[in-house]
N, C-alpha and C positions, 0 to 999 in steps of 0.2 A: 503493500497499502503506501502509494507515496501524496506527497499535500498536492501537486497539481492532477489529479486520477479523481473523474466523479464521483467514486462511492466511498472518499478521505468526504468529498466538497458533501456530499447531499447529503449524506448518512453517519459517514462516521463519525465528523467533527459537530455539525447537530444534538443526533444520540450524545456524545458524548458532557459539550459542556451542560447541556441541559442535565441531564443525571447530576456530573458534578453543580451546578448551582443550584441543585435543589437538596443538597447535603450537605449534613449541617460540619458546620466551619472543623468542628473535632474532626471526621475522617475524609477533607476533601486532598489528603496525601493517599489515602487508603482506593481509593476512586484512582486519582491520578495515575497511580500505579499501577493497579487493574486496565487499563485503561489504555498506558503502552505499553504494557507483557501481549495486550492484543492487539495492538496499533503493533508490533517488532513481532509478533510472531503467525499476526497473515501475511506473512512471506519464510518465516526460519523459522517454524517452529524445535524442531531441533535445538537452535544454537541457544531462540528462548531460552532454552533446560542449562545451558554449560552456562549462556550472562545470567542467571539467580543459582547457580550455585557456588559458580566463581565469587559473586559479588558476598556471599554469605559469610564465604571464606576470610575477605577481607575486614569484613565487618569485626567477624570474630579476635581476628589479628590485630588489628584497632585497637579495639578492648584490652588485650595484651599489653601492647603497650604502654597504655595510660595504667593497668597498674603494675607494672613498673619502672619505677624511675629512672634519672641519669644515672644509681651511682650503678645500676643494669646494665650499663653501656653495652655488652660485649651480647647481648640476651636482642634488645631490642635492635640492632643494626642485622641479627641472625633474623627478628622476628619482619623486615621490610625486608630480608634479606629474600624470602620465602614468597611474600606479597611478589617485588618483584620479578619473578621468577615463576612466578605462574600465570602470572596475568604475559611478558613477555615471549614464554614458552608458549603462551596461547594465540600470541599477534603472529610468532612469524612461523607456527605449524598450518595457521590456517590459510595468512598472507604467504610467505617467503620459499612455502613444499617446496611449489611448482617448478621456480624457479630455480633453487639448485637441486632439482631434478635435470630441468633441461639440459642448466652448464655440466651435471657428475656426464649426460647421455654423452655430450656435446665430446666431453674430455673421454668418453673410451670409444669415440666414435673417432676418435686423431691413436688408438693406442689399437685398434683395430678386434675393440671387444666386444660384443652385445648385449643394446640398450637394457637393463634393468626394468622387471616390470610397471609401472608406476601408471596407478586412478587418479586423475586430476582430482581433486579437491577445488569445490565453491567457496567462492572468496563469502565471511559473515558480512552482511551487512550492514557496516557501520565499526567494525571493532576499528580500523586505528584510533577513532573519535572518544568511544569511550575506553579500550584501553588508555590512555592521552591523564582521561578524567579519574580513574580508583589510580593509578601512580599516581597522581595532585594528592588524594584523596593524604594515601600515607605517607606519604611525605609530610607532607603539611601534621601530619600528627603524628608524625616521628619529631618533628622539627619543635615542636608545640607548639603553633600556629595558629592550630584550630583543635577543639574539645573532639569526639569523634561522637558521629551520629546520635542523637538519643536514643533510641532503635534504630532497630535494621529497613524497617519501611522505608521513613526518614533516606536513610544512604541510601537504599538499593531507585526511592523515586532520584536521589541524585544520578543514581547514573542510570537511568530508563526511563528520564521525562522525553519524550516520546517527539516535541517544538527540535529538540534537538538531540537525540540517539542518536541518527541517521548520517548528517553531516556538519552536526558543529551548530553553533560555534563552544568550540571548545571550555567547556566553561568549568574553573576552580573552584573548587570546595567552600575555597577561605570568602570568593565573593559571593555562593547563593545560602553558608549556613546558615545567615537567619532566618531568612523569607521559606525554609525549609521547617521555617517554624513556628514563624507568624507574617502573615501581610499579608497586605492590604488588595480588597478590593473592590470594586466602587467600578457605579457607568461609564466612569470617565474612563476613569484606566481602560474597558474593555473596548468602548469605541476607538481608542487610538490605538491599541493593538488589532480593534479588525480595520482600519484606515491602513494599519502596519505589513498585515499580512497580503490584501488585495494590489498592494502598489509591487509585495514583493512577487505573489504571483503575474497579475501583469508582466511585470520584467524577465520573469520563464519566460512564459508561457507566448506572448504576445510580439517582446523584442527578441532572445537565446534565442529561443523555437527556430523564428525563423532565420537567425544568422546561422542559425545552424545549417539549417535546409541546405544554405548558401556552402556556407565552411564544406560538407557533405561530400558535394556533388564539386567542386572543384576538386577538395584530401585525397577523394574516392576512384579518380581516372589515372586512366597513364599516364606518367610523372614523367616520362623517359621523354613528353609530346606535354609536356605542359606547359605555352606560354607567361613567361615572367610574368608579364602581368596580371594575367591568371592566377597566379601563384600568388600574387600583392593583397592583388583580395579577399584570396582563399583567405591567408592570415590573417587577415588584418578583419575578416567577417570573425575567425575561429578568438580572437581578442577581446572584441564585442560581446558574443559565445558564452565564453566562460566569466567576463567579467557579470557579463548581467545571469546565468546561472547559478553563479555559487552565489551573490549578493542579490541572490532575491529571494535563491532558501538564504540564506541567514536574517532575511529580513522576514518572512513565514513566520521561520521561528524566533524570533524576537518579540513578534507578532502573537503567537501563538502563545508565546508565555505570560506574556501578558493580558490577556484575555483569562490566566489561569491565575492571574498574579504576581506574575514572578519579570523579576529586571531582569535579561541580560545584559552584558555589556557587549557592544556594535560592535561589529567585526571589518567590516570593512570604512571607508570612511574616503571614497574619490582618489584610488591610488593612482590609478594614471594622467592627470596630474602630480606626479612630483615630479621633484628636480632631479633624483639619483637612486639610484637599488636602495637605500637607505632610508630615507622617506618612505616609497614603496611599499617597503616591510613594517613600518609603519602604521598604512594604510590595505597593507593587504592581509588579507586572512593574519587580521588582530590576535586574535587564538590564539591560532598558534606560533604568531610570529613569541607571543607575552608566555606561552606556555614552556619555549627550547629557553629564551634568555631565563626564564627564571631559574628552571629545573636542568640544565645544562648547560648554558655559558656562563655560569655567574661560578656554579661549581666548578669551574672548568680554571675559572681563574678570572675573568672578563675581561674589567681592563685598567684589569689590578696588574697584568704585570706586561713586561718590553713586547716592545710591540710586534715581533715578528713571534710571541710567543701569540698573542692576541689574533695573530692573520691566523696562527692553527686551528685558533678557538672559533672561529668565527666557520673556515671551512670544515673542523670538523661538524657542526651543528646545521651544516647547511647539504655534508655530506649525508648527515642522517634527516631532514629533512626534506630531500627528494628521496629516499628510501623508506619514507616513514609514507610520504603517493602514490609510488607499489614495488613491485619487484620485477623491474626490466631496468635495462643500466641505460636506456634512453632518460633517468629518472636520476637516474646519481650521473650519470652527465650534465641534465637539469638545474641538479644540487651544486653542482662543481663552479657550473656556470655562473649562477647567481652568486656563491662563494666566490671565486674572483670578482666581482663589479664592485661584489660587499667591501674587500679589503681594497680596492682602488680606490675607493671614497676615503678609508682613513688612511693611504698611502697621500690625496690629497688633499686633507679637508685645511690642513693648513694654507693651502690656499684660497679657499672657497667662494673663488669664483667670481670672482666682483663683478667684474667687467665681463661676464657673460646673462644678456639681458633671461631674466628666468624663462622667457616661453624658450627659450635655444637650447636650453637643462632640459627643460618637458617634453621636448619632439623630442633630443636626444636618449632620454630614458625610457619615453616612450618605444623608440627605433629600438632598441634592442630586450625591453622589456620583452616584445609580439613576438622580435627574431629566438630570443628563447622558451619561446612557444613552442615552437617546432616538434623541439622535445618533446614536450609534454604531448603535444599533439599525437605523432607516428608514434608507433607500435617500435619500430627496431632501428638502430643508426644505421646503420643503409640505407632507408628507407629518410633516413631525416636527413643525410647528408645530400641525397639526392633528391631532397627538398628545395637544399640552403640550393645545391644547381640552375634551381628553376627560378628562382631569388634574382641571381644575380648571371641569368644568362639574357645578357647587351642583347648578340645577335637572336632572339626571338619575342624581344620588340616591338608590337607592333600583327607579329603576326598571326591569323587564324586557326586555331585549331583542328591538328587531322589527326584522323585514326588513322586504323591498322582496316586494310581492302573490307575486312569481312568487318568491318566494326555498321549495328546498328544501326547506331546514332552517331553525333559529334556532342561534340561541348558545349557549340554557340549554342544548337538547339535546344541540349537542357539551361542553357544563360538564357536565352529567351526564354524561356517559361518560367523561371527563379528568378530572377536580376526586374521582376519588374516595377513597378511605379511602388504599391505596396512597398518592397520589401527595400527600393532603394531610398524612398518617404520613412521607412524603418530605422536602416544604416546610418539615414543622416542624425536622425529623432536622436538613435545613441551614441553619435562621433560626441553634440551640443552637451549630451548629459555627462559623461564620461572626458570630457577635456577641455572645458570649457575652465579657467584658471578661480581659483578658493577667491581669489579679492577680487575678482572682475562686481562691479554695481551694480548691473544689474541681476546675480544671481544674489550679491550681498543683500539689496531691496529684499527681493520677493523675501531673504529669512526671515530681514523682520516686521513682513508687514504678517508672515505667519503664528511671527511670535506672538504681534501684539493687536495684532486686529480681530477684536469677538465678532467678527463674522467669519473666520478661518475658521471653528469647525463644523462649520458648514458646507461649507467651501473643501474643506474634508472630505467629508459627506458624501458629498453627489462626486465628487472624484474617485471614491473607494469602489463609489456603488456602480458608477462607469467604467472603471477598470475591471472591477468583477466581472460584472455580466460580461463584457468580452474577450476575456480570461475564458469562462464555463461558454461560451458558445466556441469561443479556440475549439477549445478538449472535444465539446458534443461535434464538433464534426471531420476535427480533424487529428482526435486521439490525443497522444500525450506519450512524452517524449522520456526516458530518465534524467532526472538528476547526472551531470557530471560527476559530484564527486560522491554519487555512487559505489565508484569502483574501488574508492579507496577505505 
């Protein structure tokens, strides 16, 4: 079950919210937990039991940490190590076993041996996200930053809360610990959540899916014959798709959380207006950046070490970030790619680039971020390099796409069907939304008006209704597409 499906929008969500608000305050966590496990079990009935049992073990271990004070430091470290081993072990087995076996088969082929028999393991949805949440809980309890959840229901709800269970944002326990005990339910908060959910659904269905259709058409054809301008259209469309797809999901998660009384931290802040890669990662997938900084980068020494050691720490963090996204050499290279640019940011920080206008820095950053998405989109390194060749094949500029003789249709025919006035309008609107700088005076005036105008809630209500209606019509007529980050 996903947010952009008719069964969720027309059946699950209305029924769940009705039961949730009819339930006494003291039992709302139980209802939320049961609803979350029903939501997850819809597509993962077996792994839901694994999630529940591993959560119960973590909760018991956290109680053990509190019962043993700092004078039993070694025992407490062992308890945390057991929890980390269980969670990382499940993640490695479910997400990386297939990758390791593929590499083993390649090695055996080089050595002239027959490959071992192996049954492909299906990836449990959302495992990367809730694994990081469980780890942050145990680490925070060990550090003494938070007390353990006051009962298992509260902890299990933190792990499995369905708005953010599948694709984040990654919620750290200390950010919602108090809300699991007491939170505000009000009509104003509910309406704000509904508005945020509707905008997120519109981002996904009306923009991301349209850009995804265009990107899939271009990426799905013979790359040996792909002209340069088509290649750039494809990667630009994918850059818009992945942003609106993922930020749309985050908006829906934050909106659903508000409807249930929770306040989640923001996960995106117009990242394509960044002036460098460091700023980009302060704006893109903020919850992952914060998690990596708090639980990996700072423990490694962070900025408190020599410059060389600091650069190594950055590389380690983004190598892990690449691996977190998936078991593929492409994701590893993508992580190294971002690590390189972040290291360059640190090296050239003293110069500050004060002589270069902000808009130039934003264009350059967006250009290199877009190039990095090639590794993210393609399935193998060979295909990634082939696509890079298409992007910089100036000899093909202006050529008409030519297919082999036995091809039934050419790309020009498909593009004439897909790049219509509606697609061009959506691409133009998406470009404006993502690339207009934060200090644009019209954008600033709009924000002030939304903040101060007494009519803003009514306009928001109308906008949410229109966007929600258009999105539901699109889903009903065209079907729905999975979110990109479901694969992680």
